[in-house]
KOLBALO-848720 format. One line per field, with one value per residue (C-alpha): x, y, z negated; residue number from 0. Coordinates in Angstrom, 2 decimals, decimal comma. Each point is the difference from the previous one (the first is absolute). Example, Ala and Ser with C-alpha at 12.3 -4.5 7.8 and 13.67 -1.06 7.14 Angstrom:
<drenmars>
X <- (12,30/1,37) .
Y <- (-4,50/3,44) .
Z <- (-7,80/0,66) .
guvo <- (0/1) .
</drenmars>
This chain:
<drenmars>
X <- (35,97/2,16/3,03/1,79/3,23/1,09/3,48/1,72/3,58/1,78/2,89/3,39/1,65/0,52/-3,18/-0,44/-2,75/0,37/0,25/-3,29/-0,38/-0,94/-2,72/-0,11/-3,04/0,36/-3,16/-0,57/-2,86/0,68/-3,61/-2,56/-2,00/-2,84/-2,45/-2,95/-1,28/-1,64/-2,57/0,67/0,88/3,36/0,62/2,77/0,16/-0,58/-3,37/-1,43/-1,59/1,59/3,33/1,74/3,68/1,44/3,23/1,84/2,02/3,14/-0,65/-0,55/3,28/1,83/-1,00/0,38/-3,33/-0,74/-3,63/-2,71/0,72/3,51/-1,84/-2,24/2,67/0,08/-3,78/-1,39/-2,66/0,55/1,24/0,03/-2,24/0,08/1,04/-2,16/0,58/-3,33/1,06/0,70/-0,83/-0,90/-0,68/-0,46/-2,72/0,99/-0,58/0,00/-0,45/-3,57/0,62/0,57/0,24/2,73/2,39/-1,25/1,64/-0,81/-3,08/-1,35/0,14/1,90/3,63/1,57/1,35/-1,67/2,98/3,18/0,09/-0,44/3,21/0,91/1,63/-3,21/-1,20/0,38/-0,87/-2,07/-2,73/-0,91/-3,49/-0,90/-3,40/-3,59/-0,13/-3,08/-1,87/2,08/1,31/-2,49/0,94/3,10/1,24/-0,02/3,78/0,22/1,66/3,18/-0,25/2,76/0,12/1,48/2,56/-1,52/1,50/1,82/0,81/3,70/2,27/1,45/1,81/1,25/1,66/0,66/1,88/0,23/1,59/-1,33/1,26/-0,87/2,33/-0,90/-1,97/2,70/0,20/2,86/-0,51/1,12/-2,61/-3,27/0,84/-2,39/-0,25/-2,43/-0,08/-2,58/-0,50/-2,33/-0,51/-2,43/-0,29/-1,99/-0,85/-0,70/1,45/-3,12/-0,06/-3,56/1,00/2,24/1,29/1,56/1,57/1,02/1,58/1,54/1,34/1,43/1,33/1,10/0,57/-1,31/1,53/-2,18/0,94/-0,58/-2,23/-0,17/-2,01/-0,02/-2,02/-0,84/-1,62/-0,92/-2,22/-0,67/-1,86/-1,33/-1,26/-2,11/-0,29/-2,93/-0,09/0,89/-3,28/-0,03/2,34/-0,16/2,46/0,03/2,29/0,90/1,51/1,44/1,38/1,40/1,29/1,56/1,13/0,12/-2,88/0,90/-2,51/2,63/1,09/-1,90/0,13/-0,75/-2,27/-0,19/3,55/2,19/2,98/-0,63/0,11/2,62/2,76/-1,49/1,47/-2,11/-2,60/-2,81/-1,10/1,65/2,69/-2,28/-3,08/-0,96/-2,31/-0,40/-2,03/-0,41/-2,45/-0,90/-1,72/-1,53/-0,66/-1,50/-0,21/-1,27/-0,84/-1,87/-0,15/-3,30/1,15/2,77/-1,99/-1,86/1,55/-0,99/2,17/-0,27/2,11/-0,55/1,98/-0,33/2,38/0,40/2,18/0,74/2,05/0,92/1,53/1,11/1,43/0,22/-1,35/0,14/-3,15/0,90/2,72/-0,29/-0,37/3,63/0,80/2,78/-1,96/-2,16/-3,08/-0,13/-2,67/0,40/-1,72/-0,44/-2,02/-0,87/-1,51/-1,18/-1,06/-1,54/-0,65/-1,88/-0,60/-0,83/-0,01/-1,38/-0,68/-0,64/1,95/-0,91/1,27/-2,74/-0,57/-2,86/0,75/3,47/-0,05/1,86/-1,19/1,80/-2,85/0,46/-2,91/0,66/-0,94/2,33/-0,29/0,51/0,38/2,75/0,02/2,24/-0,14/1,70/0,40/1,52/1,60/1,62/-0,59/1,37/1,02/2,35/-0,40/1,08/3,60/2,05/-1,35/0,38/-2,29/1,49/0,84/1,45/3,25/2,32/-0,15/3,73/1,66/-2,22/0,90/-1,33/-0,88/-1,64/-3,71/-1,69/-0,60/-3,23/-1,56/0,45/-1,92/-3,77/-1,73/-1,71/-0,40/-2,79/-1,73/-0,09/-0,93/-1,82/3,40/0,72/-1,94/-0,29/-1,52/-0,86/-0,11/-1,64/-0,22/-1,87/0,08/-1,69/0,04/-0,70/1,86/-0,06/2,65/0,86/3,17/-0,92/2,27/-1,84/2,71/3,79/0,49/-3,10/-1,13/-2,46/-0,77/-3,15/-0,97/-2,59/-0,45/-2,71/1,18/-1,35/2,17/-0,58/2,12/-0,71/1,74/-0,61/1,30/1,02/1,06/-1,89/-3,58/-3,13/1,87/-2,25/1,25/0,55/-0,84/-0,03/-0,96/0,51/-1,29/1,62/-2,48/2,02/3,68/1,32/3,43/0,55/3,21/0,93/3,52/1,62/3,31/1,63/2,82/1,51/1,68/-2,65/-3,38/-2,15/-3,03/-2,64/-2,07/-2,67/-0,30/-1,48/1,16/-1,54/1,02/-2,98/-0,61/1,18/-2,70/0,60/-0,66/-3,19/-1,38/-1,85/-3,28/1,48/0,23) .
Y <- (25,20/2,31/-1,83/1,17/-1,62/0,31/-0,90/0,19/0,42/-0,77/2,00/-1,77/0,60/-2,78/-0,97/1,60/-0,24/3,78/1,21/0,50/-1,42/2,51/-0,87/1,36/-0,42/0,50/0,32/0,70/0,50/-0,08/-0,38/2,31/-1,33/2,33/0,22/2,20/-1,06/-3,32/1,43/3,81/0,03/0,74/-3,63/-2,41/-2,59/-2,73/1,46/-0,32/-3,07/0,34/-0,63/3,35/1,08/3,40/0,97/2,77/2,82/-1,59/-3,20/1,78/1,84/-3,25/-1,57/3,33/0,28/2,60/-0,93/-2,11/-2,83/-0,53/-1,27/-2,51/-2,82/0,40/-0,30/-3,43/-0,80/3,32/0,11/2,63/-0,89/2,57/3,27/2,29/0,90/-1,88/-3,27/-2,33/-3,62/-0,26/-3,45/-1,04/2,56/2,43/3,72/2,40/3,59/0,07/-1,23/3,41/-1,46/-2,50/2,62/2,88/3,13/0,54/-2,22/1,82/-0,99/2,11/-0,21/2,99/-2,21/-3,03/-1,49/-1,00/-0,77/2,88/1,39/-0,72/3,36/1,32/-3,11/-0,30/-3,60/-2,51/-2,34/-3,22/-1,39/-3,42/-1,29/1,59/3,41/1,63/0,56/3,04/0,93/-0,84/-1,78/-2,12/-3,13/-3,05/-0,13/3,30/3,19/2,26/3,19/2,70/2,10/3,31/2,10/2,62/3,20/-0,65/2,16/-1,11/1,61/-2,34/0,37/-2,65/-0,06/-3,19/-0,35/-3,41/-1,42/-2,97/-2,54/-3,38/-2,92/-3,30/-0,96/1,56/3,15/1,65/2,33/2,94/-0,68/0,90/2,66/2,09/2,17/1,06/3,02/0,32/2,24/0,00/3,09/0,24/1,85/2,72/3,44/1,70/-0,30/-1,47/-2,85/1,02/0,15/-2,92/-0,43/-2,70/0,33/-3,03/-0,13/-2,59/-0,18/-2,89/-0,54/-3,49/-2,14/-3,49/-3,38/-0,39/1,83/3,74/-0,41/2,90/1,52/3,49/0,88/3,29/-0,22/2,60/0,18/2,56/-0,16/2,47/-1,17/2,41/-1,05/2,25/-1,47/-3,00/-1,64/1,18/-0,10/0,09/-0,70/1,15/-1,78/0,70/-2,57/0,27/-2,77/0,03/-3,12/-0,36/-3,15/-2,08/-2,22/-3,57/-2,86/-2,98/-2,88/-2,25/-3,74/-1,69/-3,09/0,84/-1,53/1,82/-1,68/2,01/3,44/2,55/1,32/1,94/3,18/-0,10/2,78/-0,05/3,69/2,88/2,04/3,08/-1,80/1,53/0,19/3,19/0,29/2,63/0,21/2,26/-0,76/2,02/-1,81/1,19/-1,79/1,28/-1,47/1,26/-1,65/0,81/-2,08/-2,18/-2,94/1,64/1,40/0,93/-0,41/1,40/-0,88/1,29/-0,33/1,54/-1,17/1,11/-1,98/0,27/-2,35/0,06/-2,73/-0,58/-3,40/-2,81/-2,58/-3,79/-1,74/-3,53/-2,24/-0,67/-3,63/-0,03/0,23/2,69/3,10/2,02/1,87/3,46/2,72/3,71/1,16/3,37/0,72/2,79/-1,00/2,02/-1,26/1,60/-1,29/1,67/-1,92/0,65/-2,20/1,21/-1,90/0,24/-2,19/-0,87/-2,04/-1,39/-2,75/-2,05/-1,54/-1,58/-0,15/2,74/1,19/2,22/1,07/1,47/1,49/1,77/0,91/-0,06/0,45/2,01/0,21/-0,86/0,74/-1,46/1,99/-2,28/1,68/-2,32/2,37/-2,65/-3,62/-1,22/-3,54/0,48/-0,60/-2,92/-1,16/0,74/3,52/3,61/-0,52/-3,16/0,17/-3,64/-0,41/-3,08/-1,73/-1,05/2,81/3,17/2,87/3,45/3,05/-1,55/0,77/3,35/2,79/-0,28/3,04/-1,54/-3,09/-0,26/0,40/-3,39/-2,75/0,77/-3,41/0,51/3,66/-0,73/-0,95/3,76/0,59/2,65/-1,42/1,41/-2,44/1,29/-1,89/1,19/-1,72/0,76/-2,15/0,02/-2,28/-1,09/-2,07/-0,98/-1,41/-1,70/-0,99/-2,79/-0,96/0,04/-2,68/0,31/2,63/0,25/2,17/0,67/2,35/0,68/2,15/1,41/1,21/1,42/-0,20/1,34/-0,36/1,85/0,01/2,75/0,12/3,55/-0,34/-2,77/0,58/-2,24/-1,62/-0,10/0,80/-3,06/-0,01/-2,56/0,46/-2,21/0,24/-1,99/0,00/-2,14/-0,83/-1,62/-0,66/-2,04/-0,92/-1,85/0,23/-1,96/1,39/-2,46/2,34/3,31/-1,50/-2,19/0,42/-2,57/1,19/-1,02/2,37/0,24/2,90/0,78/2,37/0,95/1,67/1,58/-1,31/2,19/2,20/-1,96/-3,43/-2,04/-2,71/-3,18/1,97/2,56/2,70) .
Z <- (-5,19/-2,11/-1,52/-3,11/-1,48/-3,49/-1,26/-3,28/-0,50/-3,34/-1,22/0,93/-3,35/-2,55/-1,72/-3,42/-2,44/-0,81/3,59/1,86/3,49/2,58/2,42/3,42/2,18/3,75/2,14/3,65/2,36/3,71/0,94/-1,73/-2,94/0,52/3,18/0,10/3,37/-1,04/-2,45/0,33/-3,52/-1,79/-1,19/0,33/2,73/-2,46/-0,95/3,51/1,32/3,33/1,70/-0,16/0,46/-0,43/1,85/-1,68/1,50/-1,50/1,79/3,31/-0,44/-0,83/3,27/1,81/1,52/2,56/0,57/-1,44/2,66/-1,51/-3,23/1,51/-0,02/-3,85/-0,36/-0,34/2,50/2,06/3,51/2,70/2,83/2,67/1,24/-2,18/-3,71/-0,69/1,71/-3,01/-1,05/-3,64/-1,36/3,71/0,74/2,79/-0,17/2,93/0,92/-0,89/-3,47/-1,52/-3,54/0,87/-1,11/-2,13/-1,60/-3,54/0,39/3,02/3,77/2,56/1,00/1,69/2,54/1,73/1,71/-1,98/-3,60/-2,57/-1,50/-3,57/-0,78/-1,16/-2,04/-3,74/0,02/2,03/-1,31/1,65/-0,85/1,37/0,50/0,78/-1,52/1,71/-3,33/-0,76/3,34/2,71/3,12/-0,33/1,53/-2,41/-0,24/-1,87/0,43/-0,40/-2,01/0,35/-3,23/1,10/-1,92/-2,04/-1,53/-3,28/-3,10/0,10/2,39/2,55/3,24/2,49/3,34/1,96/3,29/1,69/3,15/1,98/2,54/1,51/0,56/1,73/3,07/2,20/-1,90/-1,99/-2,97/2,16/2,68/-1,61/-2,59/-2,14/-3,10/-2,65/-2,26/-2,70/-3,13/-2,99/-2,41/-2,88/-3,37/-1,72/1,37/-3,45/-3,37/-1,33/2,55/1,09/3,52/1,55/3,66/2,16/3,35/2,16/3,48/2,29/3,56/1,80/3,50/0,94/2,94/-0,33/1,11/3,32/3,08/-0,14/-2,99/-2,47/-2,83/-1,42/-2,83/-2,23/-3,33/-2,51/-3,07/-2,51/-3,29/-2,66/-3,31/-2,21/-3,67/-0,95/-3,47/-1,92/1,35/3,54/2,84/3,93/2,54/3,67/2,55/3,51/2,46/3,51/2,16/3,56/1,78/3,55/1,51/3,21/0,97/-0,52/0,23/-0,31/2,10/2,37/-0,39/3,37/-0,41/-3,61/-0,52/-2,46/1,64/3,21/-1,80/1,03/-2,36/-3,05/1,22/3,25/0,40/2,81/-0,40/1,78/-1,80/0,11/-1,62/-3,15/-3,01/-2,01/-3,16/-2,62/-2,90/-3,04/-3,29/-2,90/-3,37/-3,11/-3,17/-3,34/-3,52/-3,13/-3,31/-1,75/-3,04/-0,94/1,37/2,95/3,14/3,53/3,09/3,61/3,03/3,57/3,10/3,41/3,00/3,48/2,44/3,65/2,22/3,81/1,96/3,53/1,02/2,56/-2,32/0,62/1,45/1,08/1,16/3,75/1,22/0,95/-3,70/0,91/0,64/-2,62/1,05/-1,70/-0,45/0,16/-3,16/-1,78/-3,11/-2,22/-3,30/-2,96/-3,40/-3,02/-3,41/-2,82/-3,17/-3,55/-3,18/-3,37/-3,17/-3,66/-2,57/-3,54/-2,84/-2,05/-2,84/-0,67/-3,36/0,29/3,78/1,95/3,45/2,64/2,18/3,50/1,92/3,33/3,63/3,00/3,77/2,98/3,83/2,44/3,68/2,85/3,26/2,68/3,33/2,55/2,64/2,27/0,27/3,34/0,54/2,96/3,66/2,34/-0,35/1,78/0,69/-1,09/-3,02/-1,22/-3,65/-0,51/-1,73/-0,09/-3,45/-0,17/2,08/-0,33/2,18/-1,20/1,78/3,10/-1,00/1,04/-2,50/-2,05/1,72/3,45/-0,81/-0,21/-3,32/0,37/2,66/2,47/-0,58/-3,84/-0,55/-3,35/-1,66/-0,36/-3,15/-2,64/-3,07/-3,51/-2,91/-3,17/-3,30/-2,93/-3,43/-3,36/-3,18/-3,76/-2,46/-3,68/-1,68/-3,56/-1,49/-3,28/-2,94/-1,53/-2,52/-0,47/2,73/2,12/2,60/2,65/2,90/2,10/2,71/2,65/3,10/2,24/3,52/3,26/3,16/3,46/3,15/3,30/3,35/2,64/3,54/0,84/3,70/1,66/0,99/-1,07/-2,92/-3,11/-3,44/-2,08/-3,60/-2,89/-3,50/-3,15/-3,59/-2,98/-2,81/-2,32/0,27/-3,19/-1,78/-3,02/-1,85/-3,21/-1,77/-2,55/-1,59/-2,36/-0,82/1,29/2,89/1,77/1,33/1,55/2,04/2,37/2,17/2,55/2,45/3,41/2,78/3,34/3,34/1,79/3,55/2,93/1,56/3,22/-1,52/0,69/-2,25/0,93/0,21/2,49/-2,51) .
guvo <- (0/1/2/3/4/5/6/7/8/9/10/11/12/13/14/15/16/17/18/19/20/21/22/23/24/25/26/27/28/29/30/31/32/33/34/35/36/37/38/39/40/41/42/43/44/45/46/47/48/49/50/51/52/53/54/55/56/57/58/59/60/61/62/63/64/65/66/67/68/69/70/71/72/73/74/75/76/77/78/79/80/81/82/83/84/85/86/87/88/89/90/91/92/93/94/95/96/97/98/99/100/101/102/103/104/105/106/107/108/109/110/111/112/113/114/115/116/117/118/119/120/121/122/123/124/125/126/127/128/129/130/131/132/133/134/135/136/137/138/139/140/141/142/143/144/145/146/147/148/149/150/151/152/153/154/155/156/157/158/159/160/161/162/163/164/165/166/167/168/169/170/171/172/173/174/175/176/177/178/179/180/181/182/183/184/185/186/187/188/189/190/191/192/193/194/195/196/197/198/199/200/201/202/203/204/205/206/207/208/209/210/211/212/213/214/215/216/217/218/219/220/221/222/223/224/225/226/227/228/229/230/231/232/233/234/235/236/237/238/239/240/241/242/243/244/245/246/247/248/249/250/251/252/253/254/255/256/257/258/259/260/261/262/263/264/265/266/267/268/269/270/271/272/273/274/275/276/277/278/279/280/281/282/283/284/285/286/287/288/289/290/291/292/293/294/295/296/297/298/299/300/301/302/303/304/305/306/307/308/309/310/311/312/313/314/315/316/317/318/319/320/321/322/323/324/325/326/327/328/329/330/331/332/333/334/335/336/337/338/339/340/341/342/343/344/345/346/347/348/349/350/351/352/353/354/355/356/357/358/359/360/361/362/363/364/365/366/367/368/369/370/371/372/373/374/375/376/377/378/379/380/381/382/383/384/385/386/387/388/389/390/391/392/393/394/395/396/397/398/399/400/401/402/403/404/405/406/407/408/409/410/411/412/413/414/415/416/417/418/419/420/421/422/423/424/425/426/427/428/429/430/431/432/433/434/435/436/437/438/439/440/441/442/443/444/445/446/447/448/449/450/451/452/453/454/455/456/457/458/459/460/461/462/463/464/465/466/467/468/469/470/471/472/473/474/475/476/477/478/479/480/481/482/483/484/485/486/487/488/489/490/491/492/493/494/495/496/497/498/499/500/501/502/503/504/505/506/507/508/509/510/511/512) .
</drenmars>
């Protein structure tokens, strides 16, 4: 909810019937008062029958965010819930790596990096929409989604340079033990005198040590944008984005017998100092808008992302029966992901008598692929022995394991664990919505969606593994809302909406299908 405060201050001089009293009105907005994500319309938050919050760039700077994850503690009902950028809990509903619409960029799926939280240096503001929102966006968990609105080129010249230093204190660490730094810049403005061409360049680099033993993170981020204002009615923006992240592989602490009191100190790490995860991704985004008249406009948004990550680590498997040693696995993966999505729609402002309509009709869809090549999956040999990978939970000693290349790729008894799978997801949907102004105090919203989804899994290494396919059609997905606004500050609303997440291709229903 956007909050505005007004305050009047009277002059401090002696009261006089002939001297006017000056009124001063002070207003401030730390959270944004507008959010397009809920209805895909440029309307205030108070005109939408959904729980929407907009977090401005000023707010993110005030709390000194580096990535979106820094903001979750300030989002009601949102918690981080895993290692990837998609792992969230929104209103109690968990999202994961396959929930591509859990976090979107400009209303489209596809982060440039799967692991770690997206950087905020390239974000203008962040919109959080709670509740089922599949009518306008397709597959989404019932909790809602986070939409990152990227920084676009501006007609006003602006340049910004930011340098930060970081450190940790506590848990046995002093500020000088785990240092880091961050450098970022943001430059925007017009290219020509007529402001037909605008540009924006954004860059960030950080290198920091974390509070856990030999834990680190290095990140490079760059983004560029070019806007062409072809006329007063037509404009297009092309944006490029690059992100590279390098860090150690860390899967957390072990709790023997499930007892948190038996957990080792927080700084303890069970992976080797040379374990790694490297990830880099690139994105291209195109957006365009054209106004046919003052009341009718067309919008297009398309986003294409390619992402690669490699990891090699001795990962945790299980606590041994002695509750002192931890079984580990030698694991290496090479994973490539692609996202190609498009959303286009027509907006119209109409009147039927005294009733005003804001109608939106559109189509969206695309394809994403996930190529997961498991190159090593070795659970270790007998302990003690030359291929033992175990480590002591409370007194870990590193460097005793053989090199990755000297170990088998997979255990001889479980050769089919060494998989190479290609996951493909196709989606296509059409939607229609209407935001209706019934009177000065009453508004209503309605929408419907028809959609087709297809999920497929192919095994590219193992023989005699059939391709698994699952399709789903949604013929009628509704959304309804009613709003009452007694004044300019309050909105009372009720709404009904549905969401869906297609079943994985590997799932089997009660009929064996």
